[in-house]
C-alpha positions, 0 to 999 in steps of 0.5 A: 500500500502505497505511503498516506501523507495528511495534506494541509491547507491554508487560504486567505484573501485580502479586498483590495482599494477598489469597490469590494473583493472580486478574489475567491479561493476554496479547498475541498477535500475528499473522504479518502483524503484527496484536496481540490483546490482553486483561487478565482480572481474577477475581471474587473468589479461588475454587478455579478463578480463579487457575488459569483467568483465565491460560487465559481470558486467551490464548484471548481475546487469540489469537481477538481477533487472528483474529475480533475482540475480541468474538469473543475476549471470547465464545469466553472467556466459553464456557469458563466459562459452566457453573459445573462440577461443584463449581459453583464455576467462575471468573468475571471481567470483560475487556477486550480489544482489535485493533490493525493494523499500518497506521494506523487505529482499534484495536477495543476491547470489555470487559465489567464494570469492564476498562478501556480508555484512549488516549494522544493526545500531550497527554491520556489518556482514558477509552473504557469505562464500568465495568459497575456499578450505581453508574455506572448510577446516575451515568449517571441522575442520582444523587447521587455519595455514594449511587452510589459505594456501589454501585461494587462491584455489577457489572452483568455479567459474562465468564460471563454475556456476550452480544453485548447486554453486551459493549460496543466502543468505537474508538480513534484514539490511537496509544497504548492502555492496558488496565488491571484495577481494581487500576490504576485504582482505586488509581492516580488519572487525574491519576498514571496520565497523569504516567506516561504523560508519563513513559513515552510510547515504552516500553510495558513500563516503562509497563505496570510502572510503572502496576502498581507505582503501585497502592497500598494503601487506608485498610484496608491493602487492595491489589487485584491489578494488571494493565496491557497498553500498545498502541503504534504505533511 
């Protein structure tokens, strides 16, 4: 029988300086110990966004635990695929993961610029690529100063998600971090690494620290910030 691990999780979210919190996070654990988790980052602050994103996160996490994170995100996508009677249904970007209690590779799926990181005890590695025009330009050798101007242009979103636009990564690291851009755009990679080193065995403390570390930009704007930390104990 494979060695079994207890999966520990921590979640944290903090409202930004604009309107209400358009982020949400959810974790769901099956009877056999399998964990599904999802971070949803709502696009803008439309009339449905803050009300709908918790439903999207819960749906994605529960389905991810049972059927995998790809199914989780595609199921959540169906909830917002139609614009609704007023034409202003919520949209979002998202990242979801599934971990089994036995050792192995965790599967992560994402669409948009939500991210997944892994910590192996010595280094923090980014396992996802942002689905933005800026990132696409960088990948094709365009000058960084030009590419940066297009980092807020999303090439895909949850409402438009398909098998072809939801990407997959496998993570062997024992600790996984899922973040909205309110964390990774406003907390440097080095600062995130220092926080992981400070809280390597306390997922809740780490999630709270990551969200708390997000600081306003030069214009005083701070985005909604959300993190999930998952660790095999």
